[in-house]
C-alpha positions in Angstrom: 0.0 0.0 0.0 1.3 3.5 -0.8 2.1 5.6 2.2 0.9 9.1 2.4 3.0 12.0 3.8 2.2 13.4 7.2 -0.8 15.7 7.0 -0.3 19.4 7.2 -1.3 21.0 10.4 -3.1 23.7 8.4 -5.4 21.3 6.6 -8.6 19.9 8.1 -11.3 17.6 6.9 -13.5 20.6 6.5 -11.2 21.7 3.7 -12.2 18.5 1.8 -15.8 19.5 1.7 -14.9 23.0 0.4 -12.6 21.5 -2.2 -15.3 19.2 -3.5 -17.6 22.2 -3.9 -15.0 24.1 -6.0 -15.8 22.4 -9.3 -13.7 24.9 -11.2 -10.6 23.7 -9.4 -11.3 20.0 -9.6 -11.5 19.7 -13.4 -9.2 19.6 -16.4 -9.1 22.8 -18.3 -7.9 23.1 -21.8 -7.5 25.6 -24.6 -10.8 25.8 -26.6 -10.5 25.5 -30.3 -12.9 27.0 -32.7 -14.9 24.9 -35.2 -18.0 25.8 -37.2 -20.7 23.2 -37.9 -23.5 23.3 -40.5 -26.9 22.7 -39.0 -27.5 19.1 -37.8 -24.0 18.1 -38.9 -21.1 16.7 -36.8 -17.7 18.3 -37.3 -15.0 16.1 -38.5 -11.3 17.0 -39.0 -10.0 16.5 -42.5 -6.3 16.4 -43.5 -4.1 14.8 -46.2 -3.8 11.3 -44.9 -1.0 9.3 -46.3 1.6 6.7 -45.1 3.5 9.3 -43.1 0.4 10.5 -41.3 -0.7 6.9 -40.7 2.7 6.2 -39.1 2.5 9.3 -36.9 -1.1 8.4 -35.8 0.0 4.8 -34.9 3.0 6.2 -33.0 0.6 8.6 -31.2 -1.8 5.8 -30.3 1.1 3.7 -28.9 2.2 6.6 -26.8 -1.3 7.2 -25.5 -1.6 3.5 -24.5 1.8 3.0 -23.0 0.4 3.9 -19.6 -3.1 2.4 -20.3 -2.6 -0.2 -17.5 -1.3 2.3 -15.0 -3.9 3.3 -12.4 -4.3 7.0 -11.6 -2.5 6.8 -8.2 -0.7 9.6 -6.5 1.9 9.9 -3.7 -1.0 10.9 -1.4 -3.1 7.8 -1.9 -4.3 5.0 -4.0 -3.6 1.2 -4.0 -3.4 -1.3 -6.8 -6.1 -3.9 -7.0 -3.5 -6.6 -7.0 -2.1 -5.3 -3.7 -5.5 -4.9 -2.2 -6.7 -8.5 -2.6 -5.7 -10.8 0.3 -3.3 -13.6 -0.4 -5.0 -16.8 -1.4 -7.6 -15.2 -3.6 -6.5 -15.3 -7.3 -6.7 -11.9 -9.0 -6.6 -11.5 -12.8 -6.7 -8.3 -14.9 -8.5 -8.4 -18.3 -8.3 -5.6 -20.8 -11.5 -4.8 -22.8 -11.2 -2.8 -26.0 -14.4 -0.8 -26.8 -15.6 0.1 -30.3 -14.8 3.8 -29.7 -11.2 3.4 -28.7 -11.2 2.9 -24.9 -9.2 0.3 -23.0 -11.1 -0.8 -19.9 -9.6 -2.9 -17.1 -11.7 -5.6 -15.5 -10.6 -7.6 -12.6 -11.5 -11.2 -11.9 -11.5 -13.5 -8.9 -12.2 -16.9 -10.5 -12.7 -18.9 -7.3 -12.6 -18.6 -3.5 -10.0 -19.0 -0.8 -11.7 -20.6 2.2 -14.5 -22.4 0.2 -15.0 -23.3 -3.4 -11.3 -22.8 -3.9 -10.7 -25.2 -6.8 -10.7 -23.9 -10.4 -13.6 -25.0 -12.5 -16.9 -23.8 -14.1 -19.2 -21.9 -11.8 -21.9 -19.2 -12.0 -20.5 -15.9 -13.2 -21.3 -12.5 -11.6 -20.3 -9.1 -12.8 -20.0 -6.3 -10.1 -20.4 -2.7 -11.2 -19.5 0.2 -8.9 -21.3 3.5 -8.4 -20.3 7.0 -9.3 -17.0 8.3 -7.9 -16.1 4.7 -7.1 -14.2 1.9 -8.8 -13.8 -1.8 -8.6 -11.9 -1.2 -5.3 -15.2 -0.8 -3.5 -15.8 -4.5 -3.8 -12.4 -5.6 -2.4 -11.6 -2.9 0.1 -12.2 -4.8 3.3 -11.1 -8.3 4.5 -12.3 -11.7 3.4 -15.9 -12.5 4.6 -16.5 -8.7 4.6 -16.1 -7.4 1.0 -18.7 -8.5 -1.6 -16.1 -9.9 -4.1 -14.6 -12.3 -1.5 -18.0 -13.3 -0.1 -19.3 -14.2 -3.6 -16.0 -16.0 -4.5 -16.2 -18.2 -1.4 -19.9 -18.8 -2.0 -19.0 -20.4 -5.4 -19.1 -17.6 -8.0 -16.7 -16.6 -10.7 -16.4 -12.9 -9.8 -15.7 -10.1 -12.3 -15.5 -6.4 -11.5 -16.0 -3.6 -14.0 -14.6 -0.1 -14.2 -16.1 2.8 -16.1 -14.0 4.6 -18.6 -11.7 7.3 -17.1 -11.8 6.1 -13.5 -8.8 5.1 -11.4 -8.3 1.7 -13.2 -9.5 2.4 -16.8 -7.5 5.2 -18.2 -6.4 3.9 -21.6 -7.6 5.5 -24.8 -6.3 5.0 -28.4 -7.3 8.6 -29.5 -6.9 11.0 -26.5 -4.9 11.7 -23.4 -6.7 12.4 -20.2 -5.6 16.0 -20.6 -7.8 16.3 -23.7 -11.4 17.5 -23.4 -12.6 14.9 -25.8 -11.3 12.2 -23.4 -14.1 13.2 -21.0 -16.9 13.1 -23.6 -18.8 10.5 -21.7 -21.9 10.0 -19.6 -24.4 7.4 -18.7 -25.0 6.6 -22.4 -21.4 5.6 -23.1 -21.1 3.6 -19.9 -24.4 1.7 -20.5 -24.4 1.3 -24.2 -20.7 0.8 -25.0 -18.7 -0.2 -21.9 -21.1 -2.5 -20.1 -22.1 -4.6 -23.1 -18.4 -5.0 -23.9 -17.6 -6.1 -20.3 -20.5 -8.5 -20.2 -19.4 -10.1 -23.5 -15.8 -10.3 -22.4 -16.8 -12.2 -19.2 -19.0 -14.6 -21.0 -16.4 -15.2 -23.7 -13.6 -15.9 -21.2 -15.7 -18.2 -19.0 -17.9 -19.9 -21.7 -21.0 -19.3 -19.5 -24.3 -18.9 -21.2 -25.4 -16.1 -18.8 -24.1 -14.1 -15.9 -25.6 -12.2 -13.0 -25.0 -8.5 -12.5 -24.8 -6.8 -9.1 -24.8 -3.0 -9.3 -24.5 -0.3 -6.7 -25.9 3.2 -7.1 -25.1 4.4 -10.7 -24.0 0.9 -11.4 -27.7 -0.1 -11.2 -28.7 2.8 -13.5 -26.3 1.5 -16.2 -27.8 -2.0 -16.0 -31.3 -0.6 -16.3 -30.2 1.5 -19.3 -28.4 -1.3 -21.1 -31.2 -3.8 -20.7 -33.9 -1.2 -21.7 -32.0 0.0 -24.9 -30.4 -3.3 -26.0 -33.0 -6.1 -26.0 -30.4 -8.7 -27.0 -28.5 -8.2 -23.7 -31.4 -9.4 -21.6 -30.8 -13.0 -22.8 -27.2 -12.8 -21.4 -28.3 -11.8 -17.9 -29.6 -14.4 -15.4 -30.6 -11.8 -12.8 -29.7 -8.2 -12.1 -29.4 -7.3 -8.4 -29.6 -3.6 -7.6 -28.0 -2.3 -4.4 -29.3 1.2 -3.6 -30.3 1.9 -7.2 -30.6 5.6 -8.2 -32.8 6.5 -11.2 -35.4 9.2 -10.5 -33.7 12.1 -8.8 -36.9 13.9 -8.0 -37.1 11.7 -4.9 -33.4 12.2 -3.9 -32.8 13.9 -0.5 -29.0 14.4 -0.7 -28.8 18.1 -0.1 -25.5 18.9 -1.9 -26.4 16.9 -5.0 -29.9 18.5 -5.2 -28.4 21.9 -4.9 -25.8 21.1 -7.5 -28.5 20.2 -10.0 -31.0 22.9 -9.2 -28.5 25.7 -9.9 -28.1 24.2 -13.4 -24.5 23.1 -13.3 -25.4 20.9 -16.2 -25.4 24.0 -18.4 -22.0 25.0 -17.0 -20.5 21.6 -17.8 -22.1 21.4 -21.2 -21.2 24.8 -22.5 -17.7 24.9 -21.1 -14.6 22.9 -22.0 -14.3 21.3 -18.6 -13.8 17.5 -18.7 -12.9 15.9 -15.4 -14.9 16.3 -12.3 -13.4 15.4 -8.9 -9.9 15.4 -10.3 -8.3 12.7 -8.1 -4.8 14.1 -8.6 -5.9 17.4 -7.3 -8.2 16.4 -4.4 -6.0 13.5 -3.1 -3.8 15.7 -0.9 -7.0 17.0 0.8 -8.6 13.6 1.0 -5.4 12.3 2.6 -6.2 14.4 5.7 -9.3 12.2 6.2 -7.1 9.2 6.7 -5.8 10.7 9.9 -7.9 9.3 12.8 -8.5 12.7 14.3 -10.4 13.8 11.2 -11.7 10.6 9.7 -15.0 10.5 11.5 -15.7 14.1 10.7 -15.0 13.5 7.0 -17.2 10.5 6.8 -20.0 12.2 8.8 -19.9 15.2 6.5 -20.0 13.0 3.4 -22.9 11.0 4.8 -24.8 14.1 5.6 -24.4 15.6 2.1 -24.5 12.5 -0.1 -25.3 9.1 1.4 -27.4 9.2 4.5 -26.5 8.5 8.2 -24.6 5.2 8.4 -24.6 3.4 11.7 -22.7 0.4 10.3 -19.5 1.9 8.8 -16.8 2.0 11.4 -14.6 5.2 11.7 -11.7 2.8 11.9 -12.2 1.9 8.3 -12.2 5.5 7.1 -8.4 5.6 6.4 -8.6 2.7 3.9 -11.8 4.1 2.4 -10.2 7.4 1.7 -7.2 5.6 0.2 -9.4 4.7 -2.8 -12.1 7.5 -2.9 -12.9 9.3 -5.0 -12.2 7.8 -8.4 -12.3 10.3 -11.2 -15.6 11.0 -13.0 -16.5 13.0 -16.1 -18.2 16.3 -15.6 -20.7 15.3 -18.3 -21.7 12.3 -16.2 -22.7 14.8 -13.4 -24.4 17.1 -16.0 -26.4 14.1 -17.3 -27.9 13.6 -13.8 -28.5 17.3 -13.4 -30.5 17.4 -16.6 -32.8 14.6 -15.5 -33.5 16.3 -12.2 -34.3 19.7 -13.7 -36.2 18.8 -16.8 -39.4 18.0 -14.8 -40.3 14.8 -16.8 -39.3 12.2 -14.2 -37.7 9.8 -16.5 -34.4 8.1 -17.2 -33.2 9.4 -20.6 -30.3 9.9 -23.0 -28.1 12.9 -22.7 -29.8 16.1 -23.7 -27.9 18.0 -26.4 -30.5 20.7 -26.8 -32.5 21.8 -29.8 -30.5 24.7 -31.2 -28.9 23.4 -34.4 -27.7 26.8 -35.6 -24.1 27.4 -36.7 -22.1 28.0 -33.6 -19.1 26.7 -31.7 -20.0 23.9 -29.3 -17.9 21.5 -27.3 -16.8 18.3 -29.0 -18.3 19.3 -32.4 -21.9 18.5 -31.3 -25.0 19.7 -32.8 -28.4 18.9 -31.3 -31.0 16.3 -30.4 -32.5 16.4 -33.9 -29.2 15.4 -35.4 -28.3 12.9 -32.7 -31.6 11.2 -32.0 -34.0 12.4 -34.8 -36.3 14.0 -32.3 -36.6 17.1 -30.2 -36.4 15.3 -26.9 -33.7 12.7 -26.0 -35.1 9.1 -26.0 -36.2 7.5 -22.7 -34.7 4.3 -21.3 -38.0 2.5 -20.8 -37.8 0.2 -17.9 -40.9 -1.6 -19.0 -38.9 -3.1 -21.9 -36.6 -5.0 -19.7 -37.2 -8.8 -19.7 -34.3 -10.1 -17.5 -35.2 -10.6 -13.8 -34.6 -7.6 -11.6 -34.2 -7.8 -7.8 -33.8 -4.6 -5.7 -32.1 -4.1 -2.3 -33.0 -0.8 -0.7 -31.8 1.0 2.4 -34.2 2.6 4.8 -32.0 5.6 5.5 -30.6 6.0 2.0 -31.0 9.6 0.9 -29.6 9.0 -2.6 -31.6 5.9 -3.6 -34.6 6.7 -1.5 -37.4 4.2 -0.8 -39.7 6.4 -3.0 -37.3 6.2 -5.9 -37.0 2.4 -5.5 -40.8 2.1 -5.4 -41.1 4.1 -8.7 -38.5 1.8 -10.3 -40.3 -1.3 -9.4 -43.6 0.2 -10.6 -42.2 0.8 -14.0 -40.7 -2.6 -14.4 -42.9 -5.2 -16.1 -44.4 -7.8 -13.7 -42.5 -10.5 -15.5 -39.2 -8.8 -14.9 -39.7 -7.7 -11.3 -38.3 -10.5 -9.2 -38.6 -9.0 -5.7 -37.4 -6.4 -3.3 -35.8 -6.3 0.2 -35.7 -3.3 2.4 -32.8 -3.2 4.9 -33.6 -1.3 8.2 -31.2 1.5 9.1 -29.1 0.9 5.9 -27.7 4.0 4.2 -26.3 4.3 0.7 -22.7 3.2 1.3 -23.5 0.4 3.7 -24.0 -1.9 0.7 -20.2 -1.7 0.0 -18.4 -0.4 3.1 -20.2 -2.3 6.0 -17.8 -4.9 7.3 -20.7 -7.0 8.6 -22.3 -7.1 5.1 -25.8 -7.7 6.5 -27.2 -8.0 3.0 -24.7 -10.7 1.9 -26.7 -13.8 2.7 -29.8 -12.5 0.9 -27.6 -11.5 -2.1 -26.1 -15.0 -2.4 -29.5 -16.6 -2.0 -31.0 -14.5 -4.8 -28.1 -15.1 -7.2 -28.2 -18.9 -6.7 -32.0 -18.8 -7.1 -31.5 -17.5 -10.7 -28.2 -19.1 -11.5 -28.1 -20.9 -14.9 -28.3 -24.7 -14.5 
């Protein structure tokens, strides 16, 4: 594990909160370039492309990818997945190439350590993290405490996904993380490009006919979106288990996130050239203060108050290791996408809204409008009623992000054939599903997954 330097006496955990609020300072800024687009037409760059240019482009791509497998760690914090997993659990890294040039790293624990510890075919499960998190959230704690180890010992072949641009999936054939285009990503890219590629990779490597998916927070949103928009993916999913699923933000009670959306920060991100939100390399020195025991409980209490809900199960003793991996980087457009869905007043899960102004003007990333992108004035909805794979929901009573009202609306919109059940956990808050050492939901999770496991 990387060691952080001694905390400055002038820094406190309260500084962390202030830093997270300063979006301007947490993002990648670049020099805007001017392009002009005809109405409803995407801008493309043209140049004389010959053997010399092809060689230069290939060299550039190799240079971009030379650090593709290097996580975004800093001297202030971070830990490799390989170093995090306890000895005795096999850990594998698998690279996934997407159709639009990204290199995503998935991690796999093919069998358990204490039980079911022999190689061989077994039910496959894909774990997908929430926003500002990474695959580390499933392996952060000890054996019998973190979800990945619990499922491996229970007899599952465990795969863990990472969204593009986060701590463990930094590779891109076309752009560096310093480029604005690198951060052209939101729920649509995660759900319609990344997640299907990761599902297909896990099935191809294992030879399994289907797999289960366990999502947390935005990880659940991506599963809903993929299954609603891509009907063929339903046949590849035995069951999707949603831990604290967030979909309809009208019901969200997290004060900072509601304020962020209501002041229309989606327009700020969309009309600016800002790419990365919660720039880990920038906030890590401040987050490192929270690993000091004096400030750790204050940091966690503040985050729970603003984002997650009052947790009574996450121990302050675990805060130093939690803040070793949080936050993972996230795209500003990802945050803007959520803000759009809260402020548009239509209470629906929908594609990214590019607006309806198709006039000739300079816009980030050479975009035009909804008419060009979708063929309609409004972005299409991800219709949950179209999902056919079984969906099981775990909700927390004290969750202020995925509130019980939000969960009720999700289950109402699912078709009766797809809705497989729901369990409400008393006194559970949003992050208890991944950071609670006692994992009170684990037995129910294993039971549901075996119930729907392919024969």
